PAZAPA-4460 file (N, C-alpha, C; in steps of 0.05 Angstrom, whole numbers, plus 32768, in hexadecimal, padded with zeros to 4 digits):
% residues 218
    n_x    n_y    n_z   ca_x   ca_y   ca_z    c_x    c_y    c_z   seq   type   mol
   8059   821C   7FDB   8063   8215   7FF5   8052   81FF   8003     1      M     A
   803A   81FA   7FF8   8029   81E7   8006   8033   81CB   8005     2      T     A
   8044   81C4   7FF1   804F   81A9   7FEF   806A   81A6   7FFC     3      D     A
   8074   81BB   8009   808E   81B9   8017   808C   81A5   802E     4      Q     A
   80A1   8197   8032   80A2   8182   8047   80B6   8189   805C     5      M     A
   80B1   8181   8075   80C5   8182   8089   80D7   8169   8086     6      M     A
   80F0   816C   808D   8104   8156   808B   810E   814F   80A7     7      A     A
   8119   8137   80A9   8126   812E   80C2   8141   813C   80C5     8      D     A
   8143   814D   80D9   815C   815B   80DD   8172   8148   80E7     9      H     A
   816B   8131   80F2   817E   8121   8101   818D   810C   80F1    10      W     A
   818D   810F   80D6   819D   80FC   80C6   81BA   8102   80CD    11      W     A
   81CB   80ED   80C9   81E7   80EF   80D1   81F7   80FD   80BB    12      W     A
   81FD   8116   80C0   820C   8126   80AD   8229   811C   80AB    13      R     A
   8237   8123   8095   8253   8119   8092   8264   811F   80AB    14      P     A
   8272   810B   80B4   8284   810D   80CB   8277   8106   80E5    15      G     A
   825C   8108   80E6   824E   8102   80FF   8249   80E4   8101    16      W     A
   8249   80DA   811A   8242   80BE   8120   823C   80BD   813E    17      R     A
   822D   80A9   8146   8227   80A6   8163   8241   80A6   8174    18      P     A
   8240   80B6   8189   8257   80B8   819C   826B   80CD   8194    19      G     A
   826A   80D8   817C   827E   80EC   8175   8275   8108   817E    20      R     A
   8287   8118   8187   8280   8132   8192   828F   8148   8182    21      T     A
   8283   8160   8184   828C   8176   8172   8290   818F   8183    22      F     A
   82A5   819E   817E   82AA   81B7   818B   829E   81CE   817A    23      L     A
   828E   81DE   8187   8282   81F4   8178   827C   820B   818B    24      T     A
   827B   8223   8180   8274   823B   8190   8256   8240   818D    25      W     A
   8249   8244   81A3   822C   824A   81A4   8228   8262   81B6    26      H     A
   8211   826F   81B2   8205   8280   81C7   81F0   826F   81D4    27      L     A
   81EF   826F   81EF   81DC   825F   81FD   81CA   8271   820F    28      T     A
   81B4   8265   8219   819F   8275   8224   8195   826A   823F    29      F     A
   81A7   8261   8250   819F   8254   8269   818F   8266   827B    30      E     A
   8195   827F   827D   8188   8291   8290   8176   82A6   8282    31      E     A
   8170   82A1   826A   8161   82B4   825A   8143   82AD   825A    32      Q     A
   8135   82B7   826F   811A   82AF   8273   8107   82B8   825D    33      E     A
   810D   82CF   8251   80FC   82D8   823B   80FE   82C7   8223    34      D     A
   8116   82BD   821D   8119   82AA   8208   810A   8290   820E    35      V     A
   810C   8287   8227   80FE   826F   822F   80E0   8272   822B    36      H     A
   80D5   828A   8232   80B9   828F   822E   80B0   828C   8211    37      R     A
   80C0   8297   81FF   80B8   8296   81E3   80BB   8279   81D8    38      L     A
   80D0   826C   81E1   80D4   8250   81D8   80BD   823E   81E3    39      A     A
   80B5   8243   81FC   80A0   8233   8207   8085   8237   81F8    40      A     A
   8080   8250   81EF   8068   8255   81E0   8068   8245   81C6    41      A     A
   807F   8243   81B9   8080   8233   81A1   807F   8216   81A6    42      H     A
   808B   820C   81BC   8089   81F0   81C2   806C   81E8   81C8    43      R     A
   805E   81FA   81D6   8042   81F4   81DB   8031   81F2   81C2    44      A     A
   8037   8204   81AF   8028   8205   8196   802E   81EC   8185    45      A     A
   8047   81E2   8187   8050   81CC   8176   804D   81B1   8183    46      L     A
   8044   81B0   819C   8044   8197   81AB   8035   8180   819E    47      A     A
   8020   8186   8190   800F   8171   8184   8016   816D   8166    48      D     A
   802A   817A   815C   8032   8176   8140   8046   815F   813F    49      V     A
   8040   814A   8130   8052   8133   8130   806B   8139   8120    50      P     A
   8080   8129   8125   8098   812B   8115   80AB   8142   811C    51      G     A
   80AA   814C   8135   80BB   8161   813D   80CA   815A   8157    52      L     A
   80E2   8164   815A   80F1   8163   8173   80F0   817F   817F    53      T     A
   80E3   8182   8195   80E1   819C   81A2   80F9   81A1   81B4    54      L     A
   8105   81B8   81B3   811E   81BE   81C2   8117   81C9   81DD    55      V     A
   8120   81BC   81F3   811B   81C7   820E   812D   81DF   8212    56      P     A
   8126   81EF   8227   8135   8207   822D   8153   8202   8230    57      D     A
   8159   81EC   823D   8175   81E6   8242   8187   81E5   8229    58      R     A
   817B   81DD   8213   818B   81D8   81FB   8185   81ED   81E5    59      W     A
   8178   8203   81EC   8176   8219   81D9   8191   8226   81D4    60      L     A
   8197   822C   81BB   81B1   8236   81B4   81B0   8246   819A    61      H     A
   81C4   8257   8197   81C8   8265   817D   81E3   825C   8173    62      L     A
   81E3   824D   815E   81FC   8242   8153   820D   8258   8147    63      T     A
   8227   8258   814E   8238   826E   8146   824E   8264   8132    64      M     A
   825F   8251   813B   8276   824A   812C   8281   822F   8134    65      Q     A
   8281   821C   8122   828D   8202   8128   82AB   8204   8129    66      G     A
   82B7   81F1   8138   82D4   81EF   813B   82DE   81D5   8130    67      L     A
   82D2   81BF   8137   82DA   81A5   812D   82D3   818E   8140    68      G     A
   82D4   8176   8136   82CF   815F   8147   82E5   815D   815C    69      F     A
   82DE   8154   8174   82F0   8153   818A   8308   8140   8186    70      T     A
   8304   812C   8174   831A   811A   816E   832C   8124   8158    71      D     A
   8327   813C   814F   8337   8148   813A   8345   8162   8142    72      E     A
   833D   816E   8158   8349   8187   8162   8354   8182   817D    73      V     A
   836E   8186   8181   837A   8180   819B   8375   8196   81AF    74      D     A
   8378   818F   81C9   8371   81A2   81DE   8382   81BB   81DE    75      A     A
   839C   81B9   81D7   83AD   81D0   81D6   83A3   81E4   81C1    76      A     A
   839B   81DA   81AA   8390   81EB   8195   8376   81F9   819F    77      T     A
   8365   81EA   81AC   834C   81F5   81B6   8351   820B   81CA    78      V     A
   8364   8206   81DC   8369   821A   81F1   8375   8233   81E6    79      D     A
   8385   8231   81D1   8390   8249   81C4   8379   8259   81B7    80      R     A
   8366   824B   81AB   8350   8259   819F   833F   8267   81B5    81      I     A
   833A   8259   81CB   832B   8265   81E1   8339   827E   81EB    82      V     A
   8354   827D   81EE   8362   8295   81F7   835F   82AC   81E4    83      A     A
   8361   82A6   81CA   835E   82BB   81B6   8342   82C6   81B5    84      G     A
   832E   82B5   81B8   8313   82BF   81B9   830E   82D0   81D2    85      A     A
   831A   82C8   81E8   8317   82D8   8201   8321   82F4   81FD    86      T     A
   8338   82F7   81F1   8344   8312   81EB   8331   8322   81D9    87      D     A
   8327   8316   81C5   8317   8325   81B1   82FB   832B   81BC    88      R     A
   82EE   8319   81CA   82D3   831E   81D3   82D3   8332   81EA    89      L     A
   82E9   8336   81F8   82EA   834B   820C   82E7   8367   8201    90      Q     A
   82E9   8369   81E6   82E6   8383   81D9   82CA   8387   81CE    91      K     A
   82B9   8373   81D0   829E   8374   81C5   828A   8376   81DC    92      I     A
   8278   838B   81DB   8265   838E   81F1   824F   8379   81EF    93      P     A
   8240   8375   8205   8229   8363   8205   8216   8369   81EF    94      P     A
   8208   8355   81E5   81F6   8358   81CE   81D9   8355   81D8    95      V     A
   81C9   8368   81D0   81AC   8366   81D4   819F   835A   81BB    96      D     A
   8193   8343   81BF   8189   8334   81A9   816A   8331   81AC    97      L     A
   815C   8334   8196   813F   8330   8195   813A   8317   8185    98      T     A
   812A   8305   818F   8121   82ED   8181   8104   82F0   817A    99      L     A
   80FF   82EE   8160   80E4   82F1   8155   80D5   82D7   8155   100      E     A
   80BA   82D8   8151   80AA   82C0   814E   80B5   82AF   8138   101      R     A
   80B2   8295   813B   80C1   8282   812A   80B8   8282   810D   102      A     A
   80CB   827A   80FC   80C5   8273   80E1   80CC   8255   80DD   103      T     A
   80C1   8249   80C8   80C4   822C   80C4   80D6   8228   80AC   104      V     A
   80EB   8218   80B1   80FD   820F   809C   80FA   81F1   8099   105      H     A
   8105   81E6   8084   8100   81C9   807F   8109   81B6   8095   106      P     A
   811D   81BE   80A5   8127   81AC   80BA   8123   81B8   80D6   107      E     A
   8118   81D0   80D9   8116   81DC   80F3   8102   81F2   80F4   108      A     A
   80FA   81F9   810D   80EA   8210   8113   80FC   8224   8121   109      V     A
   8100   823C   8116   8115   824E   811E   810A   8268   8128   110      L     A
   8116   8272   813E   8112   828D   8147   8129   829E   813B   111      L     A
   8122   82B2   812C   8137   82C2   811E   8141   82D7   8132   112      T     A
   815C   82DA   8133   8169   82ED   8145   8170   8307   8137   113      G     A
   816A   831E   8144   8170   8338   8138   8177   834B   814F   114      A     A
   8188   835F   814A   8196   8363   8130   81AD   834F   812D   115      P     A
   81B2   8348   8114   81C6   8333   810E   81E3   833E   8111   116      A     A
   81E7   8358   810D   8202   8362   810D   8212   835D   8126   117      G     A
   8208   8364   813E   8218   835F   8156   821F   8342   815B   118      P     A
   820C   8330   8155   8212   8314   8159   8227   830B   8144   119      V     A
   8225   8315   812C   8239   830F   8118   8255   8319   8120   120      A     A
   8256   8330   812E   826F   833A   8138   827C   8327   814C   121      A     A
   826C   831B   815D   8276   8307   8170   8281   82EF   8160   122      V     A
   8273   82E6   814C   827C   82D0   813C   8296   82D7   812D   123      R     A
   8298   82EF   8123   82B0   82F8   8115   82C8   82F7   8127   124      T     A
   82C4   8300   8140   82DA   8300   8153   82E3   82E3   8159   125      A     A
   82D0   82D1   815C   82D7   82B5   8160   82E6   82A9   8148   126      I     A
   82DC   82AF   8130   82EA   82A6   8118   8306   82B1   8116   127      R     A
   830A   82CA   811E   8325   82D5   811E   8337   82C6   8131   128      A     A
   832D   82BF   8149   833D   82B0   815C   8344   8294   8151   129      A     A
   8332   8287   8144   8337   826D   8138   834D   8271   8122   130      I     A
   834A   8286   8112   835C   828A   80FB   8379   828D   8103   131      D     A
   837F   8295   811B   839B   8298   8124   83A7   827D   812B   132      T     A
   8397   8268   812D   83A0   824E   8137   839D   8238   8122   133      V     A
   8387   8239   8112   8381   8224   80FF   836F   822F   80EA   134      M     A
   836C   8221   80D3   8358   822A   80BF   833C   822C   80CB   135      P     A
   832E   8240   80C4   8313   8244   80CF   82FF   8233   80C0   136      V     A
   82F1   8221   80CF   82DD   8210   80C2   82C4   8222   80BB   137      P     A
   82B5   8218   80A8   829B   8225   80A1   82A0   8240   8093   138      E     A
   8290   8247   8080   8292   8260   8072   828A   8278   8084   139      P     A
   8296   828F   807E   828F   82A7   808E   8274   82B1   8087   140      A     A
   826B   82AE   806E   8252   82BA   8066   823B   82A6   806B   141      D     A
   8223   82B0   8068   820B   82A0   806B   8201   829D   8088   142      G     A
   820E   82AB   809B   8206   82A9   80B7   81EC   82B8   80BC   143      F     A
   81D9   82AB   80C7   81BF   82B7   80CE   81B9   82AF   80EB   144      R     A
   81B9   82C1   80FE   81B4   82BA   811A   8198   82AE   811E   145      P     A
   8196   8297   812A   817C   828B   8130   817E   8278   8147   146      H     A
   8168   8272   8153   8166   825F   8168   8150   824B   8161   147      V     A
   8156   8232   815F   8142   821E   8157   8132   8215   8170   148      S     A
   8118   8215   816D   8106   820C   8183   80FB   81F0   817D   149      V     A
   80FF   81E7   8164   80F7   81CC   815D   8107   81C3   8144   150      A     A
   810B   81A9   8142   8118   819E   812B   8105   8189   811E   151      Y     A
   8107   8186   8104   80F9   8171   80F7   8104   8156   8100   152      G     A
   80F3   8143   8107   80FC   8129   8110   80F2   8113   80FD   153      A     A
   80E4   811B   80E8   80DA   8107   80D5   80D0   8117   80BD   154      A     A
   80D0   810B   80A6   80C4   8117   808F   80A6   811A   8093   155      A     A
   809B   8131   808A   807F   8136   808D   8077   8151   8082   156      G     A
   805D   8156   807F   8054   816F   8074   805B   8187   8085   157      P     A
   8061   819D   8079   8068   81B5   8088   804F   81C4   8091   158      V     A
   8039   81BF   8084   8021   81CF   808A   8019   81CF   80A8   159      G     A
   8017   81B8   80B5   8010   81B9   80D2   8024   81C8   80E3   160      P     A
   803D   81C8   80DB   8051   81D7   80EB   804D   81F4   80E7   161      V     A
   8049   81FD   80CF   8044   821A   80CA   802A   8222   80D8   162      R     A
   8016   8212   80D7   7FFC   8219   80E3   7FFF   821D   8101   163      A     A
   800F   820B   810E   8013   820D   812B   8023   8226   8132   164      A     A
   8038   822C   8122   8048   8244   8127   8037   825D   8124   165      V     A
   8025   825D   8110   8014   8274   810C   8002   827B   8123   166      D     A
   7FFD   8267   8135   7FEC   826B   814C   7FFA   8278   8163   167      L     A
   8015   827A   8162   8024   8285   8178   8020   82A4   8178   168      V     A
   8018   82AF   818E   8014   82CB   8191   8027   82D8   81A4   169      T     A
   803A   82C9   81AF   804D   82D4   81C2   805E   82E9   81B5   170      A     A
   8064   82FF   81C4   8075   8314   81B9   8092   830B   81B6   171      P     A
   80A2   8319   81A7   80BF   8312   81A5   80CC   8312   81C0   172      P     A
   80E2   8304   81C1   80F2   8302   81DA   810C   8311   81D6   173      A     A
   8116   831B   81ED   8130   8329   81ED   8144   831A   81FF   174      T     A
   815C   831B   81F7   8172   830E   8206   818A   8320   8206   175      A     A
   8198   8321   821C   81B2   832F   821E   81C8   831A   821D   176      R     A
   81D8   831A   8208   81ED   8307   8204   8207   8312   8211   177      I     A
   8211   8304   8226   8228   830E   8234   8240   82FB   8232   178      T     A
   823D   82E5   8223   8253   82D2   8221   824F   82C0   8208   179      H     A
   8264   82B4   81FF   8262   829F   81EB   826E   8286   81F7   180      A     A
   8262   826F   81F0   826B   8256   81FB   8278   8244   81E5   181      D     A
   828F   8239   81EC   829A   8223   81DC   8290   8209   81E9   182      L     A
   8281   81F9   81DA   8274   81E2   81E5   827E   81C8   81D7   183      I     A
   827A   81B2   81E5   827F   8197   81DA   8263   818B   81D5   184      V     A
   825C   8188   81BC   8241   8182   81B4   823E   8165   81AA   185      L     A
   8228   8158   81B1   8221   813F   81A4   8204   8140   819C   186      H     A
   81FC   812C   818C   81E0   812B   8182   81D6   810E   8183   187      R     A
   81E1   80FE   8196   81DB   80E2   8197   81BE   80DC   819D   188      D     A
   81B0   80EE   81AB   8194   80E9   81B3   8180   80FA   81A3   189      R     A
   8188   8101   818A   8178   8111   8179   8171   812C   8186   190      R     A
   8185   8137   8192   8184   8151   819F   81A0   815C   81A0   191      M     A
   81A4   8176   819C   81BE   8181   81A1   81C2   8185   81BF   192      Y     A
   81D5   8176   81CA   81DB   8178   81E7   81F9   817C   81EA   193      E     A
   8201   8189   81FF   821D   8190   8201   8227   8194   821E   194      W     A
   8241   8195   8220   824F   819E   8238   825F   81B7   8230   195      E     A
   8262   81C9   8243   8271   81E2   823D   828F   81DE   8241   196      T     A
   829E   81E4   822D   82BB   81E2   822F   82C6   81FD   8239   197      Y     A
   82BC   8213   822E   82C6   822E   8238   82AF   8242   8234   198      A     A
   82AC   8253   8247   8299   8269   8245   82A9   8283   8245   199      R     A
   82A6   8292   8230   82B6   82AA   822C   82A4   82C3   822D   200      V     A
   82A9   82D5   8240   8298   82EC   8244   829D   8301   822F   201      P     A
   8288   8310   8228   828B   8329   8219   8294   833F   822C   202      L     A
   8299   8356   8221   82A2   836D   8232   828B   8376   8244   203      A     A
   8293   8383   825A   827F   838F   826B   8279   837E   8283   204      G     A
   826A   8388   8296   8264   8379   82AE   8253   8361   82A8   205      P     A
   8259   834B   82B5   824A   8332   82B2   824E   8321   82CB   206      S     A
   8238   8314   82D3   823B   8302   82EA   8240   82E5   82E1   207      D     A
   8246   82E1   82C7   824D   82C7   82BE   826B   82C4   82BC   208      R     A
   8276   82B0   82C8   8293   82AC   82C9   829C   829A   82B3   209      R     A
   82B3   82A0   82A6   82BC   828D   8292   82C4   8272   829E   210      P     A
   82BF   825D   828F   82C7   8242   8298   82E0   8239   8289   211      H     A
   82F1   822A   8296   8307   821E   8288   82FF   8204   827C   212      G     A
   8313   81F5   8271   830C   81DD   8263   8306   81C6   8276   213      P     A
   82F1   81C9   8285   82EA   81B5   8299   82D5   81A1   8290   214      S     A
   82C8   81A9   827A   82B2   8197   8271   829A   8199   8282   215      G     A
   8297   81AF   8291   8280   81B2   82A2   8266   81B5   8292   216      E     A
   8252   81A7   829A   8239   81A8   828B   822D   81C4   828C   217      A     A
   8221   81CD   8276   8215   81E7   8275   81F9   81E6   8282   218      S     A
***
């Protein structure tokens, strides 16, 4: 493992180009102070390590399920999927998620989310909603809940990244997931940034209101 290298996460993957936006379902963490605490501890530890993009609290996310590029999926299709997801997620209770100290992967530094089962159930409901309207993008298997606190921004040795992460002593963070967001995502500034297309609540009391297709910034 000593010769493993970090890679630049921001290469242009197939279909992506400057200015192009993508619809995808995420879990987001705007008001989750405990998650922000753990992320901040990792940002502090990694601040002097070159070749990384550190993710600010505003853009912390747990990737759930892609939908498609905005120039390939029409608004009527998207709204039907949102309606189907709303019906299904109303049957799923809020999720209590624990985020552990980070692990290092070749393109990112990740907080692992557990237990995986309840988050996977939210994703399964979203996929079922998509399936009633259009073919479901992305495979069902291989999903591992995680939140990236840093991305590789250049090729370089992994050792300094691992060493910095090993210095983090902050305890795990907990979050209560009460909604899933359909977002319009871009990566033009070497960061995943988005506007919220729809916020869909899970079952149970919540002070977060669903948003319609207004494009309101998250």
